[in-house]
TORKOL-4160 file (C-alpha; in steps of 0.2 Angstrom, whole numbers, padded with zeros to 4 digits, m for minus):
311
<pt num="1" X="0404" Y="0435" Z="0410"/>
<pt num="2" X="0407" Y="0447" Z="0398"/>
<pt num="3" X="0406" Y="0441" Z="0381"/>
<pt num="4" X="0419" Y="0427" Z="0377"/>
<pt num="5" X="0434" Y="0431" Z="0385"/>
<pt num="6" X="0442" Y="0419" Z="0398"/>
<pt num="7" X="0444" Y="0430" Z="0411"/>
<pt num="8" X="0447" Y="0417" Z="0425"/>
<pt num="9" X="0458" Y="0407" Z="0413"/>
<pt num="10" X="0471" Y="0420" Z="0411"/>
<pt num="11" X="0473" Y="0425" Z="0427"/>
<pt num="12" X="0478" Y="0407" Z="0434"/>
<pt num="13" X="0487" Y="0404" Z="0419"/>
<pt num="14" X="0497" Y="0421" Z="0422"/>
<pt num="15" X="0496" Y="0420" Z="0442"/>
<pt num="16" X="0503" Y="0400" Z="0437"/>
<pt num="17" X="0518" Y="0404" Z="0428"/>
<pt num="18" X="0524" Y="0415" Z="0442"/>
<pt num="19" X="0528" Y="0403" Z="0453"/>
<pt num="20" X="0545" Y="0392" Z="0452"/>
<pt num="21" X="0539" Y="0375" Z="0460"/>
<pt num="22" X="0555" Y="0375" Z="0473"/>
<pt num="23" X="0543" Y="0389" Z="0480"/>
<pt num="24" X="0529" Y="0376" Z="0486"/>
<pt num="25" X="0541" Y="0362" Z="0490"/>
<pt num="26" X="0542" Y="0355" Z="0471"/>
<pt num="27" X="0556" Y="0349" Z="0462"/>
<pt num="28" X="0564" Y="0361" Z="0448"/>
<pt num="29" X="0567" Y="0345" Z="0439"/>
<pt num="30" X="0580" Y="0354" Z="0427"/>
<pt num="31" X="0576" Y="0366" Z="0412"/>
<pt num="32" X="0555" Y="0367" Z="0410"/>
<pt num="33" X="0549" Y="0370" Z="0394"/>
<pt num="34" X="0535" Y="0383" Z="0402"/>
<pt num="35" X="0536" Y="0394" Z="0414"/>
<pt num="36" X="0531" Y="0390" Z="0433"/>
<pt num="37" X="0520" Y="0377" Z="0438"/>
<pt num="38" X="0513" Y="0363" Z="0427"/>
<pt num="39" X="0494" Y="0360" Z="0429"/>
<pt num="40" X="0496" Y="0344" Z="0435"/>
<pt num="41" X="0505" Y="0354" Z="0450"/>
<pt num="42" X="0494" Y="0367" Z="0452"/>
<pt num="43" X="0479" Y="0355" Z="0451"/>
<pt num="44" X="0488" Y="0344" Z="0465"/>
<pt num="45" X="0492" Y="0357" Z="0478"/>
<pt num="46" X="0474" Y="0364" Z="0477"/>
<pt num="47" X="0467" Y="0346" Z="0478"/>
<pt num="48" X="0457" Y="0346" Z="0464"/>
<pt num="49" X="0459" Y="0334" Z="0449"/>
<pt num="50" X="0472" Y="0341" Z="0434"/>
<pt num="51" X="0455" Y="0338" Z="0421"/>
<pt num="52" X="0444" Y="0349" Z="0430"/>
<pt num="53" X="0456" Y="0364" Z="0434"/>
<pt num="54" X="0463" Y="0363" Z="0416"/>
<pt num="55" X="0444" Y="0366" Z="0411"/>
<pt num="56" X="0444" Y="0382" Z="0422"/>
<pt num="57" X="0460" Y="0388" Z="0413"/>
<pt num="58" X="0453" Y="0385" Z="0396"/>
<pt num="59" X="0435" Y="0392" Z="0400"/>
<pt num="60" X="0424" Y="0377" Z="0398"/>
<pt num="61" X="0420" Y="0381" Z="0416"/>
<pt num="62" X="0417" Y="0397" Z="0422"/>
<pt num="63" X="0407" Y="0395" Z="0438"/>
<pt num="64" X="0419" Y="0387" Z="0451"/>
<pt num="65" X="0413" Y="0384" Z="0466"/>
<pt num="66" X="0421" Y="0396" Z="0482"/>
<pt num="67" X="0428" Y="0383" Z="0492"/>
<pt num="68" X="0437" Y="0379" Z="0474"/>
<pt num="69" X="0444" Y="0397" Z="0471"/>
<pt num="70" X="0449" Y="0396" Z="0488"/>
<pt num="71" X="0458" Y="0380" Z="0486"/>
<pt num="72" X="0464" Y="0387" Z="0471"/>
<pt num="73" X="0474" Y="0405" Z="0481"/>
<pt num="74" X="0479" Y="0395" Z="0493"/>
<pt num="75" X="0488" Y="0384" Z="0482"/>
<pt num="76" X="0494" Y="0400" Z="0472"/>
<pt num="77" X="0499" Y="0410" Z="0487"/>
<pt num="78" X="0488" Y="0424" Z="0484"/>
<pt num="79" X="0486" Y="0437" Z="0497"/>
<pt num="80" X="0470" Y="0446" Z="0501"/>
<pt num="81" X="0466" Y="0456" Z="0490"/>
<pt num="82" X="0471" Y="0444" Z="0476"/>
<pt num="83" X="0460" Y="0431" Z="0483"/>
<pt num="84" X="0447" Y="0441" Z="0482"/>
<pt num="85" X="0452" Y="0446" Z="0464"/>
<pt num="86" X="0447" Y="0427" Z="0460"/>
<pt num="87" X="0431" Y="0426" Z="0467"/>
<pt num="88" X="0426" Y="0441" Z="0458"/>
<pt num="89" X="0431" Y="0432" Z="0441"/>
<pt num="90" X="0425" Y="0416" Z="0446"/>
<pt num="91" X="0406" Y="0424" Z="0452"/>
<pt num="92" X="0403" Y="0439" Z="0440"/>
<pt num="93" X="0390" Y="0450" Z="0437"/>
<pt num="94" X="0381" Y="0456" Z="0422"/>
<pt num="95" X="0393" Y="0471" Z="0414"/>
<pt num="96" X="0391" Y="0487" Z="0423"/>
<pt num="97" X="0383" Y="0501" Z="0413"/>
<pt num="98" X="0394" Y="0518" Z="0420"/>
<pt num="99" X="0389" Y="0533" Z="0421"/>
<pt num="100" X="0399" Y="0547" Z="0410"/>
<pt num="101" X="0410" Y="0551" Z="0422"/>
<pt num="102" X="0402" Y="0569" Z="0432"/>
<pt num="103" X="0410" Y="0577" Z="0448"/>
<pt num="104" X="0394" Y="0581" Z="0461"/>
<pt num="105" X="0389" Y="0599" Z="0465"/>
<pt num="106" X="0397" Y="0604" Z="0477"/>
<pt num="107" X="0415" Y="0595" Z="0477"/>
<pt num="108" X="0423" Y="0609" Z="0467"/>
<pt num="109" X="0419" Y="0621" Z="0480"/>
<pt num="110" X="0425" Y="0610" Z="0493"/>
<pt num="111" X="0442" Y="0607" Z="0485"/>
<pt num="112" X="0443" Y="0626" Z="0481"/>
<pt num="113" X="0441" Y="0630" Z="0500"/>
<pt num="114" X="0457" Y="0620" Z="0504"/>
<pt num="115" X="0469" Y="0633" Z="0497"/>
<pt num="116" X="0482" Y="0627" Z="0508"/>
<pt num="117" X="0480" Y="0608" Z="0505"/>
<pt num="118" X="0483" Y="0600" Z="0488"/>
<pt num="119" X="0467" Y="0589" Z="0485"/>
<pt num="120" X="0457" Y="0581" Z="0467"/>
<pt num="121" X="0444" Y="0569" Z="0463"/>
<pt num="122" X="0450" Y="0553" Z="0453"/>
<pt num="123" X="0438" Y="0540" Z="0443"/>
<pt num="124" X="0440" Y="0522" Z="0443"/>
<pt num="125" X="0452" Y="0523" Z="0426"/>
<pt num="126" X="0465" Y="0534" Z="0437"/>
<pt num="127" X="0457" Y="0549" Z="0426"/>
<pt num="128" X="0457" Y="0565" Z="0435"/>
<pt num="129" X="0440" Y="0573" Z="0437"/>
<pt num="130" X="0442" Y="0586" Z="0447"/>
<pt num="131" X="0457" Y="0595" Z="0457"/>
<pt num="132" X="0460" Y="0611" Z="0467"/>
<pt num="133" X="0474" Y="0626" Z="0462"/>
<pt num="134" X="0485" Y="0617" Z="0473"/>
<pt num="135" X="0487" Y="0599" Z="0467"/>
<pt num="136" X="0489" Y="0607" Z="0448"/>
<pt num="137" X="0503" Y="0618" Z="0454"/>
<pt num="138" X="0510" Y="0602" Z="0464"/>
<pt num="139" X="0509" Y="0593" Z="0447"/>
<pt num="140" X="0501" Y="0595" Z="0431"/>
<pt num="141" X="0496" Y="0577" Z="0431"/>
<pt num="142" X="0481" Y="0581" Z="0442"/>
<pt num="143" X="0474" Y="0594" Z="0431"/>
<pt num="144" X="0456" Y="0588" Z="0428"/>
<pt num="145" X="0460" Y="0580" Z="0410"/>
<pt num="146" X="0474" Y="0570" Z="0413"/>
<pt num="147" X="0476" Y="0550" Z="0416"/>
<pt num="148" X="0489" Y="0548" Z="0431"/>
<pt num="149" X="0495" Y="0530" Z="0425"/>
<pt num="150" X="0495" Y="0536" Z="0407"/>
<pt num="151" X="0505" Y="0552" Z="0413"/>
<pt num="152" X="0517" Y="0542" Z="0424"/>
<pt num="153" X="0521" Y="0529" Z="0411"/>
<pt num="154" X="0522" Y="0543" Z="0395"/>
<pt num="155" X="0529" Y="0557" Z="0403"/>
<pt num="156" X="0545" Y="0560" Z="0409"/>
<pt num="157" X="0543" Y="0575" Z="0416"/>
<pt num="158" X="0529" Y="0567" Z="0430"/>
<pt num="159" X="0542" Y="0553" Z="0429"/>
<pt num="160" X="0555" Y="0566" Z="0436"/>
<pt num="161" X="0542" Y="0573" Z="0450"/>
<pt num="162" X="0541" Y="0554" Z="0455"/>
<pt num="163" X="0558" Y="0547" Z="0463"/>
<pt num="164" X="0556" Y="0528" Z="0458"/>
<pt num="165" X="0540" Y="0531" Z="0448"/>
<pt num="166" X="0541" Y="0513" Z="0441"/>
<pt num="167" X="0537" Y="0505" Z="0458"/>
<pt num="168" X="0523" Y="0517" Z="0457"/>
<pt num="169" X="0518" Y="0510" Z="0439"/>
<pt num="170" X="0518" Y="0494" Z="0446"/>
<pt num="171" X="0504" Y="0499" Z="0461"/>
<pt num="172" X="0495" Y="0509" Z="0449"/>
<pt num="173" X="0492" Y="0497" Z="0435"/>
<pt num="174" X="0487" Y="0483" Z="0451"/>
<pt num="175" X="0475" Y="0495" Z="0457"/>
<pt num="176" X="0467" Y="0497" Z="0441"/>
<pt num="177" X="0467" Y="0479" Z="0440"/>
<pt num="178" X="0458" Y="0476" Z="0456"/>
<pt num="179" X="0444" Y="0493" Z="0452"/>
<pt num="180" X="0438" Y="0485" Z="0436"/>
<pt num="181" X="0438" Y="0466" Z="0441"/>
<pt num="182" X="0426" Y="0457" Z="0428"/>
<pt num="183" X="0421" Y="0472" Z="0420"/>
<pt num="184" X="0434" Y="0473" Z="0406"/>
<pt num="185" X="0425" Y="0477" Z="0391"/>
<pt num="186" X="0420" Y="0495" Z="0397"/>
<pt num="187" X="0425" Y="0508" Z="0382"/>
<pt num="188" X="0434" Y="0518" Z="0394"/>
<pt num="189" X="0446" Y="0504" Z="0400"/>
<pt num="190" X="0451" Y="0497" Z="0383"/>
<pt num="191" X="0454" Y="0513" Z="0374"/>
<pt num="192" X="0465" Y="0516" Z="0389"/>
<pt num="193" X="0476" Y="0498" Z="0391"/>
<pt num="194" X="0476" Y="0497" Z="0371"/>
<pt num="195" X="0484" Y="0513" Z="0370"/>
<pt num="196" X="0496" Y="0509" Z="0383"/>
<pt num="197" X="0501" Y="0493" Z="0378"/>
<pt num="198" X="0504" Y="0498" Z="0361"/>
<pt num="199" X="0517" Y="0515" Z="0370"/>
<pt num="200" X="0524" Y="0506" Z="0383"/>
<pt num="201" X="0532" Y="0490" Z="0384"/>
<pt num="202" X="0532" Y="0492" Z="0405"/>
<pt num="203" X="0513" Y="0492" Z="0405"/>
<pt num="204" X="0512" Y="0477" Z="0394"/>
<pt num="205" X="0521" Y="0467" Z="0406"/>
<pt num="206" X="0514" Y="0472" Z="0419"/>
<pt num="207" X="0495" Y="0470" Z="0415"/>
<pt num="208" X="0499" Y="0454" Z="0407"/>
<pt num="209" X="0504" Y="0447" Z="0425"/>
<pt num="210" X="0487" Y="0451" Z="0431"/>
<pt num="211" X="0492" Y="0458" Z="0448"/>
<pt num="212" X="0476" Y="0466" Z="0460"/>
<pt num="213" X="0478" Y="0476" Z="0473"/>
<pt num="214" X="0467" Y="0491" Z="0476"/>
<pt num="215" X="0471" Y="0508" Z="0481"/>
<pt num="216" X="0480" Y="0510" Z="0497"/>
<pt num="217" X="0472" Y="0519" Z="0508"/>
<pt num="218" X="0485" Y="0531" Z="0514"/>
<pt num="219" X="0504" Y="0534" Z="0514"/>
<pt num="220" X="0518" Y="0543" Z="0511"/>
<pt num="221" X="0522" Y="0553" Z="0492"/>
<pt num="222" X="0540" Y="0557" Z="0491"/>
<pt num="223" X="0540" Y="0572" Z="0475"/>
<pt num="224" X="0553" Y="0581" Z="0468"/>
<pt num="225" X="0546" Y="0598" Z="0462"/>
<pt num="226" X="0555" Y="0607" Z="0450"/>
<pt num="227" X="0549" Y="0621" Z="0460"/>
<pt num="228" X="0549" Y="0623" Z="0477"/>
<pt num="229" X="0562" Y="0605" Z="0477"/>
<pt num="230" X="0561" Y="0590" Z="0488"/>
<pt num="231" X="0542" Y="0585" Z="0497"/>
<pt num="232" X="0536" Y="0573" Z="0509"/>
<pt num="233" X="0519" Y="0573" Z="0507"/>
<pt num="234" X="0505" Y="0561" Z="0518"/>
<pt num="235" X="0491" Y="0558" Z="0506"/>
<pt num="236" X="0474" Y="0550" Z="0511"/>
<pt num="237" X="0462" Y="0542" Z="0499"/>
<pt num="238" X="0443" Y="0542" Z="0502"/>
<pt num="239" X="0429" Y="0533" Z="0494"/>
<pt num="240" X="0415" Y="0546" Z="0486"/>
<pt num="241" X="0400" Y="0543" Z="0492"/>
<pt num="242" X="0387" Y="0540" Z="0478"/>
<pt num="243" X="0399" Y="0541" Z="0464"/>
<pt num="244" X="0405" Y="0523" Z="0455"/>
<pt num="245" X="0423" Y="0523" Z="0460"/>
<pt num="246" X="0426" Y="0540" Z="0462"/>
<pt num="247" X="0440" Y="0544" Z="0475"/>
<pt num="248" X="0445" Y="0559" Z="0485"/>
<pt num="249" X="0462" Y="0561" Z="0487"/>
<pt num="250" X="0471" Y="0573" Z="0501"/>
<pt num="251" X="0489" Y="0577" Z="0500"/>
<pt num="252" X="0497" Y="0586" Z="0519"/>
<pt num="253" X="0515" Y="0590" Z="0526"/>
<pt num="254" X="0518" Y="0587" Z="0542"/>
<pt num="255" X="0516" Y="0607" Z="0551"/>
<pt num="256" X="0532" Y="0616" Z="0552"/>
<pt num="257" X="0541" Y="0605" Z="0542"/>
<pt num="258" X="0550" Y="0609" Z="0525"/>
<pt num="259" X="0538" Y="0601" Z="0516"/>
<pt num="260" X="0525" Y="0612" Z="0522"/>
<pt num="261" X="0536" Y="0629" Z="0517"/>
<pt num="262" X="0538" Y="0622" Z="0501"/>
<pt num="263" X="0519" Y="0619" Z="0499"/>
<pt num="264" X="0517" Y="0636" Z="0505"/>
<pt num="265" X="0526" Y="0643" Z="0491"/>
<pt num="266" X="0522" Y="0634" Z="0480"/>
<pt num="267" X="0502" Y="0641" Z="0484"/>
<pt num="268" X="0510" Y="0658" Z="0484"/>
<pt num="269" X="0517" Y="0660" Z="0466"/>
<pt num="270" X="0506" Y="0664" Z="0450"/>
<pt num="271" X="0496" Y="0652" Z="0443"/>
<pt num="272" X="0503" Y="0653" Z="0429"/>
<pt num="273" X="0522" Y="0649" Z="0436"/>
<pt num="274" X="0520" Y="0633" Z="0443"/>
<pt num="275" X="0502" Y="0625" Z="0430"/>
<pt num="276" X="0508" Y="0616" Z="0414"/>
<pt num="277" X="0496" Y="0602" Z="0407"/>
<pt num="278" X="0510" Y="0587" Z="0406"/>
<pt num="279" X="0516" Y="0581" Z="0388"/>
<pt num="280" X="0507" Y="0566" Z="0385"/>
<pt num="281" X="0489" Y="0576" Z="0387"/>
<pt num="282" X="0481" Y="0574" Z="0371"/>
<pt num="283" X="0464" Y="0577" Z="0364"/>
<pt num="284" X="0461" Y="0557" Z="0367"/>
<pt num="285" X="0460" Y="0562" Z="0384"/>
<pt num="286" X="0443" Y="0558" Z="0394"/>
<pt num="287" X="0431" Y="0576" Z="0398"/>
<pt num="288" X="0422" Y="0577" Z="0413"/>
<pt num="289" X="0415" Y="0592" Z="0422"/>
<pt num="290" X="0404" Y="0594" Z="0435"/>
<pt num="291" X="0385" Y="0591" Z="0434"/>
<pt num="292" X="0375" Y="0606" Z="0427"/>
<pt num="293" X="0394" Y="0614" Z="0424"/>
<pt num="294" X="0404" Y="0616" Z="0410"/>
<pt num="295" X="0416" Y="0603" Z="0403"/>
<pt num="296" X="0434" Y="0602" Z="0408"/>
<pt num="297" X="0441" Y="0598" Z="0389"/>
<pt num="298" X="0458" Y="0592" Z="0393"/>
<pt num="299" X="0475" Y="0603" Z="0386"/>
<pt num="300" X="0482" Y="0600" Z="0372"/>
<pt num="301" X="0499" Y="0597" Z="0370"/>
<pt num="302" X="0513" Y="0610" Z="0371"/>
<pt num="303" X="0530" Y="0611" Z="0365"/>
<pt num="304" X="0536" Y="0617" Z="0383"/>
<pt num="305" X="0523" Y="0603" Z="0393"/>
<pt num="306" X="0540" Y="0595" Z="0400"/>
<pt num="307" X="0547" Y="0610" Z="0410"/>
<pt num="308" X="0538" Y="0624" Z="0418"/>
<pt num="309" X="0540" Y="0642" Z="0416"/>
<pt num="310" X="0556" Y="0650" Z="0420"/>
<pt num="311" X="0566" Y="0634" Z="0421"/>
């Protein structure tokens, strides 16, 4: 366990407080002083003693057996991803020493070769490490030096681009939890969580829930672009081999669809007419670069950063 942080206790408490007694067949008993299940109720559902469960939640026992973790997961109604997260917290490894976020040589030329396909690389903390021109034209939040979670939470222009952005934030926060697991003392993570906890009530509420669910491997995103209009894009995410937590994210439109025409139009526009840094990018954003290449510094804030030229 890293330091004195009681990760498994915090997680169990957060999940226990989200469950109503009537949801698991227990009487509500009217007004309760605390939300959710009591410790003794969860212990009963899991088939373990209240004393032992209390030790777990208070951090006095941080090495529960896999069988105990499975029993608690069933009692909490956790899905497969959340159960895996609970096991990671209950059987922590030594803290990982993360290498500087660098994109392997050859990746940027590959991205640049996809002229008609928006694509970018993101790191484990959702920092954009590399992108091609069409991805940056699709949205400035996909430009190197930006953090996707920060942009969606704090930048009104990014929120206008993403209908239902609050649901997207929930997914991003849960993915961040799942990615870091017990490795919560990473300086990059503590900086990001600290900043967003101060600046966003929504992030603070979601982070306190301890939801953990990995990034979906693919799906459909609906975007409202200020120049080319509404887009329906399919996306796929691929793990980058040999890179700690890096993902390649690729978008595509159905051939012959209005979205495909919109992407073609977007790719034909001059770069200066589409590429603008989001309002929330500042000099605190991470710097990342290709191995042996030049760093991509975060773009400075601009008073016009909420809009694209000509709008």
